[in-house]
PDB file with one MODEL, atoms N, CA, C and O in Angstrom:
MODEL        1
ATOM      1  N   UNK A   1    -119.656 -11.892  76.045  1.00  0.00           N
ATOM      2  CA  UNK A   1    -119.996 -11.155  74.850  1.00  0.00           C
ATOM      3  C   UNK A   1    -119.417  -9.746  74.912  1.00  0.00           C
ATOM      4  O   UNK A   1    -119.381  -9.108  75.964  1.00  0.00           O
ATOM      5  N   UNK A   2    -118.972  -9.293  73.764  1.00  0.00           N
ATOM      6  CA  UNK A   2    -118.413  -7.934  73.681  1.00  0.00           C
ATOM      7  C   UNK A   2    -119.551  -6.927  73.583  1.00  0.00           C
ATOM      8  O   UNK A   2    -120.584  -7.211  72.978  1.00  0.00           O
ATOM      9  N   UNK A   3    -119.363  -5.737  74.183  1.00  0.00           N
ATOM     10  CA  UNK A   3    -120.407  -4.717  74.082  1.00  0.00           C
ATOM     11  C   UNK A   3    -120.572  -4.247  72.633  1.00  0.00           C
ATOM     12  O   UNK A   3    -119.613  -4.211  71.862  1.00  0.00           O
ATOM     13  N   UNK A   4    -121.802  -3.890  72.288  1.00  0.00           N
ATOM     14  CA  UNK A   4    -122.094  -3.435  70.927  1.00  0.00           C
ATOM     15  C   UNK A   4    -121.462  -2.065  70.693  1.00  0.00           C
ATOM     16  O   UNK A   4    -121.456  -1.206  71.575  1.00  0.00           O
ATOM     17  N   UNK A   5    -120.928  -1.880  69.481  1.00  0.00           N
ATOM     18  CA  UNK A   5    -120.320  -0.594  69.135  1.00  0.00           C
ATOM     19  C   UNK A   5    -121.408   0.407  68.761  1.00  0.00           C
ATOM     20  O   UNK A   5    -122.401   0.073  68.116  1.00  0.00           O
ATOM     21  N   UNK A   6    -121.183   1.645  69.191  1.00  0.00           N
ATOM     22  CA  UNK A   6    -122.109   2.719  68.823  1.00  0.00           C
ATOM     23  C   UNK A   6    -121.799   3.157  67.400  1.00  0.00           C
ATOM     24  O   UNK A   6    -120.639   3.146  66.986  1.00  0.00           O
ATOM     25  N   UNK A   7    -122.832   3.546  66.642  1.00  0.00           N
ATOM     26  CA  UNK A   7    -122.568   4.031  65.278  1.00  0.00           C
ATOM     27  C   UNK A   7    -121.769   5.335  65.340  1.00  0.00           C
ATOM     28  O   UNK A   7    -121.959   6.153  66.241  1.00  0.00           O
ATOM     29  N   UNK A   8    -120.879   5.510  64.373  1.00  0.00           N
ATOM     30  CA  UNK A   8    -120.044   6.718  64.328  1.00  0.00           C
ATOM     31  C   UNK A   8    -120.918   7.933  64.065  1.00  0.00           C
ATOM     32  O   UNK A   8    -121.812   7.902  63.219  1.00  0.00           O
ATOM     33  N   UNK A   9    -120.646   8.999  64.801  1.00  0.00           N
ATOM     34  CA  UNK A   9    -121.393  10.247  64.621  1.00  0.00           C
ATOM     35  C   UNK A   9    -120.771  11.026  63.467  1.00  0.00           C
ATOM     36  O   UNK A   9    -119.549  11.134  63.373  1.00  0.00           O
ATOM     37  N   UNK A  10    -121.602  11.558  62.604  1.00  0.00           N
ATOM     38  CA  UNK A  10    -121.103  12.367  61.496  1.00  0.00           C
ATOM     39  C   UNK A  10    -120.816  13.774  62.000  1.00  0.00           C
ATOM     40  O   UNK A  10    -121.589  14.342  62.771  1.00  0.00           O
ATOM     41  N   UNK A  11    -119.694  14.325  61.553  1.00  0.00           N
ATOM     42  CA  UNK A  11    -119.359  15.697  61.903  1.00  0.00           C
ATOM     43  C   UNK A  11    -120.152  16.623  60.995  1.00  0.00           C
ATOM     44  O   UNK A  11    -120.330  16.324  59.815  1.00  0.00           O
ATOM     45  N   UNK A  12    -120.633  17.749  61.529  1.00  0.00           N
ATOM     46  CA  UNK A  12    -121.368  18.677  60.673  1.00  0.00           C
ATOM     47  C   UNK A  12    -120.426  19.288  59.636  1.00  0.00           C
ATOM     48  O   UNK A  12    -119.247  19.517  59.905  1.00  0.00           O
ATOM     49  N   UNK A  13    -120.961  19.541  58.469  1.00  0.00           N
ATOM     50  CA  UNK A  13    -120.159  20.139  57.401  1.00  0.00           C
ATOM     51  C   UNK A  13    -119.764  21.552  57.806  1.00  0.00           C
ATOM     52  O   UNK A  13    -120.589  22.320  58.301  1.00  0.00           O
ATOM     53  N   UNK A  14    -118.505  21.885  57.593  1.00  0.00           N
ATOM     54  CA  UNK A  14    -118.017  23.216  57.927  1.00  0.00           C
ATOM     55  C   UNK A  14    -118.148  24.089  56.691  1.00  0.00           C
ATOM     56  O   UNK A  14    -117.592  23.788  55.635  1.00  0.00           O
ATOM     57  N   UNK A  15    -118.888  25.171  56.841  1.00  0.00           N
ATOM     58  CA  UNK A  15    -119.076  26.094  55.731  1.00  0.00           C
ATOM     59  C   UNK A  15    -117.991  27.172  55.805  1.00  0.00           C
ATOM     60  O   UNK A  15    -117.666  27.649  56.892  1.00  0.00           O
ATOM     61  N   UNK A  16    -117.431  27.557  54.657  1.00  0.00           N
ATOM     62  CA  UNK A  16    -116.438  28.624  54.677  1.00  0.00           C
ATOM     63  C   UNK A  16    -117.094  29.947  55.087  1.00  0.00           C
ATOM     64  O   UNK A  16    -118.271  30.182  54.815  1.00  0.00           O
ATOM     65  N   UNK A  17    -116.322  30.789  55.735  1.00  0.00           N
ATOM     66  CA  UNK A  17    -116.845  32.081  56.181  1.00  0.00           C
ATOM     67  C   UNK A  17    -117.185  32.935  54.969  1.00  0.00           C
ATOM     68  O   UNK A  17    -116.484  32.911  53.957  1.00  0.00           O
ATOM     69  N   UNK A  18    -118.262  33.681  55.087  1.00  0.00           N
ATOM     70  CA  UNK A  18    -118.652  34.568  54.000  1.00  0.00           C
ATOM     71  C   UNK A  18    -117.711  35.768  53.988  1.00  0.00           C
ATOM     72  O   UNK A  18    -117.386  36.332  55.033  1.00  0.00           O
ATOM     73  N   UNK A  19    -117.290  36.140  52.811  1.00  0.00           N
ATOM     74  CA  UNK A  19    -116.408  37.283  52.667  1.00  0.00           C
ATOM     75  C   UNK A  19    -117.199  38.413  52.035  1.00  0.00           C
ATOM     76  O   UNK A  19    -118.038  38.193  51.162  1.00  0.00           O
ATOM     77  N   UNK A  20    -116.923  39.605  52.482  1.00  0.00           N
ATOM     78  CA  UNK A  20    -117.625  40.769  51.971  1.00  0.00           C
ATOM     79  C   UNK A  20    -116.931  41.283  50.720  1.00  0.00           C
ATOM     80  O   UNK A  20    -115.741  41.048  50.512  1.00  0.00           O
ATOM     81  N   UNK A  21    -117.685  41.981  49.897  1.00  0.00           N
ATOM     82  CA  UNK A  21    -117.108  42.611  48.720  1.00  0.00           C
ATOM     83  C   UNK A  21    -116.239  43.777  49.173  1.00  0.00           C
ATOM     84  O   UNK A  21    -116.547  44.442  50.162  1.00  0.00           O
ATOM     85  N   UNK A  22    -115.165  44.018  48.454  1.00  0.00           N
ATOM     86  CA  UNK A  22    -114.270  45.126  48.795  1.00  0.00           C
ATOM     87  C   UNK A  22    -114.924  46.428  48.369  1.00  0.00           C
ATOM     88  O   UNK A  22    -115.442  46.546  47.259  1.00  0.00           O
ATOM     89  N   UNK A  23    -114.891  47.383  49.248  1.00  0.00           N
ATOM     90  CA  UNK A  23    -115.444  48.707  48.943  1.00  0.00           C
ATOM     91  C   UNK A  23    -114.301  49.696  48.836  1.00  0.00           C
ATOM     92  O   UNK A  23    -113.228  49.479  49.399  1.00  0.00           O
ATOM     93  N   UNK A  24    -114.524  50.763  48.126  1.00  0.00           N
ATOM     94  CA  UNK A  24    -113.509  51.796  47.973  1.00  0.00           C
ATOM     95  C   UNK A  24    -113.119  52.303  49.358  1.00  0.00           C
ATOM     96  O   UNK A  24    -113.973  52.651  50.172  1.00  0.00           O
ATOM     97  N   UNK A  25    -111.817  52.339  49.605  1.00  0.00           N
ATOM     98  CA  UNK A  25    -111.307  52.795  50.895  1.00  0.00           C
ATOM     99  C   UNK A  25    -111.021  51.676  51.877  1.00  0.00           C
ATOM    100  O   UNK A  25    -110.423  51.923  52.925  1.00  0.00           O
ATOM    101  N   UNK A  26    -111.435  50.434  51.568  1.00  0.00           N
ATOM    102  CA  UNK A  26    -111.156  49.303  52.454  1.00  0.00           C
ATOM    103  C   UNK A  26    -109.654  49.054  52.482  1.00  0.00           C
ATOM    104  O   UNK A  26    -108.971  49.203  51.469  1.00  0.00           O
ATOM    105  N   UNK A  27    -109.144  48.669  53.663  1.00  0.00           N
ATOM    106  CA  UNK A  27    -107.722  48.380  53.810  1.00  0.00           C
ATOM    107  C   UNK A  27    -107.544  46.937  54.236  1.00  0.00           C
ATOM    108  O   UNK A  27    -108.267  46.439  55.099  1.00  0.00           O
ATOM    109  N   UNK A  28    -106.568  46.265  53.621  1.00  0.00           N
ATOM    110  CA  UNK A  28    -106.225  44.890  53.942  1.00  0.00           C
ATOM    111  C   UNK A  28    -104.737  44.845  54.266  1.00  0.00           C
ATOM    112  O   UNK A  28    -103.936  45.519  53.617  1.00  0.00           O
ATOM    113  N   UNK A  29    -104.363  44.045  55.279  1.00  0.00           N
ATOM    114  CA  UNK A  29    -102.952  43.962  55.648  1.00  0.00           C
ATOM    115  C   UNK A  29    -102.494  42.513  55.734  1.00  0.00           C
ATOM    116  O   UNK A  29    -103.282  41.605  56.000  1.00  0.00           O
ATOM    117  N   UNK A  30    -101.200  42.324  55.502  1.00  0.00           N
ATOM    118  CA  UNK A  30    -100.572  41.002  55.591  1.00  0.00           C
ATOM    119  C   UNK A  30     -99.985  40.863  56.988  1.00  0.00           C
ATOM    120  O   UNK A  30     -99.234  41.728  57.438  1.00  0.00           O
ATOM    121  N   UNK A  31    -100.325  39.779  57.672  1.00  0.00           N
ATOM    122  CA  UNK A  31     -99.829  39.543  59.024  1.00  0.00           C
ATOM    123  C   UNK A  31     -98.347  39.166  59.017  1.00  0.00           C
ATOM    124  O   UNK A  31     -97.665  39.335  60.028  1.00  0.00           O
ATOM    125  N   UNK A  32     -97.840  38.655  57.883  1.00  0.00           N
ATOM    126  CA  UNK A  32     -96.447  38.214  57.816  1.00  0.00           C
ATOM    127  C   UNK A  32     -95.478  39.361  57.520  1.00  0.00           C
ATOM    128  O   UNK A  32     -94.514  39.554  58.260  1.00  0.00           O
ATOM    129  N   UNK A  33     -95.721  40.129  56.444  1.00  0.00           N
ATOM    130  CA  UNK A  33     -94.762  41.150  56.026  1.00  0.00           C
ATOM    131  C   UNK A  33     -95.219  42.581  56.318  1.00  0.00           C
ATOM    132  O   UNK A  33     -94.412  43.508  56.252  1.00  0.00           O
ATOM    133  N   UNK A  34     -96.490  42.769  56.637  1.00  0.00           N
ATOM    134  CA  UNK A  34     -96.980  44.103  56.973  1.00  0.00           C
ATOM    135  C   UNK A  34     -97.469  44.921  55.789  1.00  0.00           C
ATOM    136  O   UNK A  34     -97.835  46.084  55.962  1.00  0.00           O
ATOM    137  N   UNK A  35     -97.484  44.349  54.595  1.00  0.00           N
ATOM    138  CA  UNK A  35     -97.965  45.057  53.420  1.00  0.00           C
ATOM    139  C   UNK A  35     -99.419  45.471  53.627  1.00  0.00           C
ATOM    140  O   UNK A  35    -100.225  44.683  54.122  1.00  0.00           O
ATOM    141  N   UNK A  36     -99.760  46.711  53.246  1.00  0.00           N
ATOM    142  CA  UNK A  36    -101.130  47.205  53.363  1.00  0.00           C
ATOM    143  C   UNK A  36    -101.635  47.542  51.967  1.00  0.00           C
ATOM    144  O   UNK A  36    -100.945  48.210  51.196  1.00  0.00           O
ATOM    145  N   UNK A  37    -102.838  47.081  51.642  1.00  0.00           N
ATOM    146  CA  UNK A  37    -103.472  47.344  50.353  1.00  0.00           C
ATOM    147  C   UNK A  37    -104.722  48.170  50.605  1.00  0.00           C
ATOM    148  O   UNK A  37    -105.534  47.837  51.469  1.00  0.00           O
ATOM    149  N   UNK A  38    -104.875  49.259  49.840  1.00  0.00           N
ATOM    150  CA  UNK A  38    -106.067  50.101  49.933  1.00  0.00           C
ATOM    151  C   UNK A  38    -106.831  49.961  48.621  1.00  0.00           C
ATOM    152  O   UNK A  38    -106.243  50.074  47.546  1.00  0.00           O
ATOM    153  N   UNK A  39    -108.138  49.715  48.702  1.00  0.00           N
ATOM    154  CA  UNK A  39    -108.976  49.547  47.514  1.00  0.00           C
ATOM    155  C   UNK A  39    -109.298  50.926  46.949  1.00  0.00           C
ATOM    156  O   UNK A  39    -109.895  51.764  47.626  1.00  0.00           O
ATOM    157  N   UNK A  40    -108.887  51.153  45.674  1.00  0.00           N
ATOM    158  CA  UNK A  40    -109.136  52.428  45.001  1.00  0.00           C
ATOM    159  C   UNK A  40    -110.373  52.387  44.119  1.00  0.00           C
ATOM    160  O   UNK A  40    -111.069  53.391  43.971  1.00  0.00           O
ATOM    161  N   UNK A  41    -110.649  51.212  43.525  1.00  0.00           N
ATOM    162  CA  UNK A  41    -111.791  51.072  42.627  1.00  0.00           C
ATOM    163  C   UNK A  41    -112.569  49.822  42.985  1.00  0.00           C
ATOM    164  O   UNK A  41    -111.986  48.805  43.359  1.00  0.00           O
ATOM    165  N   UNK A  42    -113.899  49.899  42.870  1.00  0.00           N
ATOM    166  CA  UNK A  42    -114.765  48.751  43.115  1.00  0.00           C
ATOM    167  C   UNK A  42    -114.741  47.871  41.874  1.00  0.00           C
ATOM    168  O   UNK A  42    -115.046  48.329  40.773  1.00  0.00           O
ATOM    169  N   UNK A  43    -114.372  46.587  42.059  1.00  0.00           N
ATOM    170  CA  UNK A  43    -114.283  45.679  40.916  1.00  0.00           C
ATOM    171  C   UNK A  43    -115.609  44.988  40.619  1.00  0.00           C
ATOM    172  O   UNK A  43    -115.788  44.432  39.535  1.00  0.00           O
ATOM    173  N   UNK A  44    -116.536  45.019  41.569  1.00  0.00           N
ATOM    174  CA  UNK A  44    -117.827  44.385  41.358  1.00  0.00           C
ATOM    175  C   UNK A  44    -117.848  42.909  41.711  1.00  0.00           C
ATOM    176  O   UNK A  44    -118.874  42.251  41.539  1.00  0.00           O
ATOM    177  N   UNK A  45    -116.739  42.375  42.202  1.00  0.00           N
ATOM    178  CA  UNK A  45    -116.687  40.960  42.599  1.00  0.00           C
ATOM    179  C   UNK A  45    -117.560  40.733  43.826  1.00  0.00           C
ATOM    180  O   UNK A  45    -117.746  41.634  44.643  1.00  0.00           O
ATOM    181  N   UNK A  46    -118.088  39.530  43.947  1.00  0.00           N
ATOM    182  CA  UNK A  46    -118.932  39.199  45.094  1.00  0.00           C
ATOM    183  C   UNK A  46    -118.101  38.985  46.349  1.00  0.00           C
ATOM    184  O   UNK A  46    -118.545  39.313  47.450  1.00  0.00           O
ATOM    185  N   UNK A  47    -116.885  38.431  46.196  1.00  0.00           N
ATOM    186  CA  UNK A  47    -116.025  38.184  47.345  1.00  0.00           C
ATOM    187  C   UNK A  47    -114.617  38.675  47.054  1.00  0.00           C
ATOM    188  O   UNK A  47    -114.252  38.921  45.904  1.00  0.00           O
ATOM    189  N   UNK A  48    -113.837  38.812  48.112  1.00  0.00           N
ATOM    190  CA  UNK A  48    -112.465  39.286  47.978  1.00  0.00           C
ATOM    191  C   UNK A  48    -111.530  38.228  48.536  1.00  0.00           C
ATOM    192  O   UNK A  48    -111.717  37.769  49.663  1.00  0.00           O
ATOM    193  N   UNK A  49    -110.540  37.841  47.773  1.00  0.00           N
ATOM    194  CA  UNK A  49    -109.527  36.890  48.215  1.00  0.00           C
ATOM    195  C   UNK A  49    -108.157  37.472  47.890  1.00  0.00           C
ATOM    196  O   UNK A  49    -107.560  37.119  46.873  1.00  0.00           O
ATOM    197  N   UNK A  50    -107.655  38.356  48.742  1.00  0.00           N
ATOM    198  CA  UNK A  50    -106.323  38.912  48.566  1.00  0.00           C
ATOM    199  C   UNK A  50    -105.344  38.037  49.330  1.00  0.00           C
ATOM    200  O   UNK A  50    -105.531  37.781  50.519  1.00  0.00           O
ATOM    201  N   UNK A  51    -104.293  37.574  48.644  1.00  0.00           N
ATOM    202  CA  UNK A  51    -103.321  36.677  49.259  1.00  0.00           C
ATOM    203  C   UNK A  51    -101.941  37.308  49.164  1.00  0.00           C
ATOM    204  O   UNK A  51    -101.543  37.792  48.104  1.00  0.00           O
ATOM    205  N   UNK A  52    -101.214  37.303  50.273  1.00  0.00           N
ATOM    206  CA  UNK A  52     -99.844  37.801  50.319  1.00  0.00           C
ATOM    207  C   UNK A  52     -99.044  36.840  51.195  1.00  0.00           C
ATOM    208  O   UNK A  52     -99.545  36.386  52.224  1.00  0.00           O
ATOM    209  N   UNK A  53     -97.827  36.528  50.811  1.00  0.00           N
ATOM    210  CA  UNK A  53     -96.963  35.607  51.561  1.00  0.00           C
ATOM    211  C   UNK A  53     -97.625  34.244  51.774  1.00  0.00           C
ATOM    212  O   UNK A  53     -97.326  33.548  52.744  1.00  0.00           O
ATOM    213  N   UNK A  54     -98.520  33.870  50.865  1.00  0.00           N
ATOM    214  CA  UNK A  54     -99.162  32.561  50.938  1.00  0.00           C
ATOM    215  C   UNK A  54    -100.326  32.473  51.905  1.00  0.00           C
ATOM    216  O   UNK A  54    -100.893  31.394  52.077  1.00  0.00           O
ATOM    217  N   UNK A  55    -100.704  33.582  52.549  1.00  0.00           N
ATOM    218  CA  UNK A  55    -101.836  33.573  53.475  1.00  0.00           C
ATOM    219  C   UNK A  55    -102.819  34.670  53.092  1.00  0.00           C
ATOM    220  O   UNK A  55    -102.404  35.702  52.566  1.00  0.00           O
ATOM    221  N   UNK A  56    -104.107  34.475  53.341  1.00  0.00           N
ATOM    222  CA  UNK A  56    -105.096  35.508  53.020  1.00  0.00           C
ATOM    223  C   UNK A  56    -104.863  36.766  53.857  1.00  0.00           C
ATOM    224  O   UNK A  56    -104.543  36.692  55.044  1.00  0.00           O
ATOM    225  N   UNK A  57    -105.030  37.906  53.218  1.00  0.00           N
ATOM    226  CA  UNK A  57    -104.877  39.184  53.915  1.00  0.00           C
ATOM    227  C   UNK A  57    -106.138  39.451  54.726  1.00  0.00           C
ATOM    228  O   UNK A  57    -107.236  39.069  54.322  1.00  0.00           O
ATOM    229  N   UNK A  58    -105.975  40.109  55.871  1.00  0.00           N
ATOM    230  CA  UNK A  58    -107.105  40.407  56.738  1.00  0.00           C
ATOM    231  C   UNK A  58    -107.486  41.872  56.610  1.00  0.00           C
ATOM    232  O   UNK A  58    -106.632  42.745  56.453  1.00  0.00           O
ATOM    233  N   UNK A  59    -108.780  42.121  56.681  1.00  0.00           N
ATOM    234  CA  UNK A  59    -109.281  43.485  56.586  1.00  0.00           C
ATOM    235  C   UNK A  59    -108.919  44.240  57.858  1.00  0.00           C
ATOM    236  O   UNK A  59    -109.110  43.746  58.969  1.00  0.00           O
ATOM    237  N   UNK A  60    -108.391  45.449  57.674  1.00  0.00           N
ATOM    238  CA  UNK A  60    -108.036  46.279  58.816  1.00  0.00           C
ATOM    239  C   UNK A  60    -109.259  47.055  59.265  1.00  0.00           C
ATOM    240  O   UNK A  60    -110.116  47.420  58.461  1.00  0.00           O
ATOM    241  N   UNK A  61    -109.323  47.297  60.546  1.00  0.00           N
ATOM    242  CA  UNK A  61    -110.411  48.115  61.085  1.00  0.00           C
ATOM    243  C   UNK A  61    -110.171  49.561  60.734  1.00  0.00           C
ATOM    244  O   UNK A  61    -109.028  49.991  60.578  1.00  0.00           O
ATOM    245  N   UNK A  62    -111.250  50.313  60.608  1.00  0.00           N
ATOM    246  CA  UNK A  62    -111.147  51.734  60.310  1.00  0.00           C
ATOM    247  C   UNK A  62    -110.583  52.459  61.526  1.00  0.00           C
ATOM    248  O   UNK A  62    -110.845  52.080  62.668  1.00  0.00           O
ATOM    249  N   UNK A  63    -109.821  53.486  61.271  1.00  0.00           N
ATOM    250  CA  UNK A  63    -109.253  54.283  62.361  1.00  0.00           C
ATOM    251  C   UNK A  63    -110.355  55.100  63.014  1.00  0.00           C
ATOM    252  O   UNK A  63    -111.316  55.503  62.360  1.00  0.00           O
ATOM    253  N   UNK A  64    -110.206  55.340  64.308  1.00  0.00           N
ATOM    254  CA  UNK A  64    -111.199  56.127  65.045  1.00  0.00           C
ATOM    255  C   UNK A  64    -111.099  57.593  64.636  1.00  0.00           C
ATOM    256  O   UNK A  64    -110.007  58.154  64.549  1.00  0.00           O
ATOM    257  N   UNK A  65    -112.240  58.193  64.391  1.00  0.00           N
ATOM    258  CA  UNK A  65    -112.255  59.626  64.063  1.00  0.00           C
ATOM    259  C   UNK A  65    -112.388  60.419  65.354  1.00  0.00           C
ATOM    260  O   UNK A  65    -113.169  60.065  66.237  1.00  0.00           O
ATOM    261  N   UNK A  66    -111.634  61.471  65.451  1.00  0.00           N
ATOM    262  CA  UNK A  66    -111.675  62.314  66.658  1.00  0.00           C
ATOM    263  C   UNK A  66    -112.544  63.515  66.441  1.00  0.00           C
ATOM    264  O   UNK A  66    -112.698  64.337  67.344  1.00  0.00           O
TER     265      UNK A  66
ENDMDL
END
């Protein structure tokens, strides 16, 4: 007799990462071309999806103050 097959395990649903709203002064950069975008006005959107060169732009860290 062949051994009984185990039931397939379901993979947990992957939730997309939460994105923060863009605030005035936030900087986003493109990893491909180096373009940097600075937010001048708050649009009131709940999330930010800036895309450049076909990939989402990443938020840059604030520079250290001396």
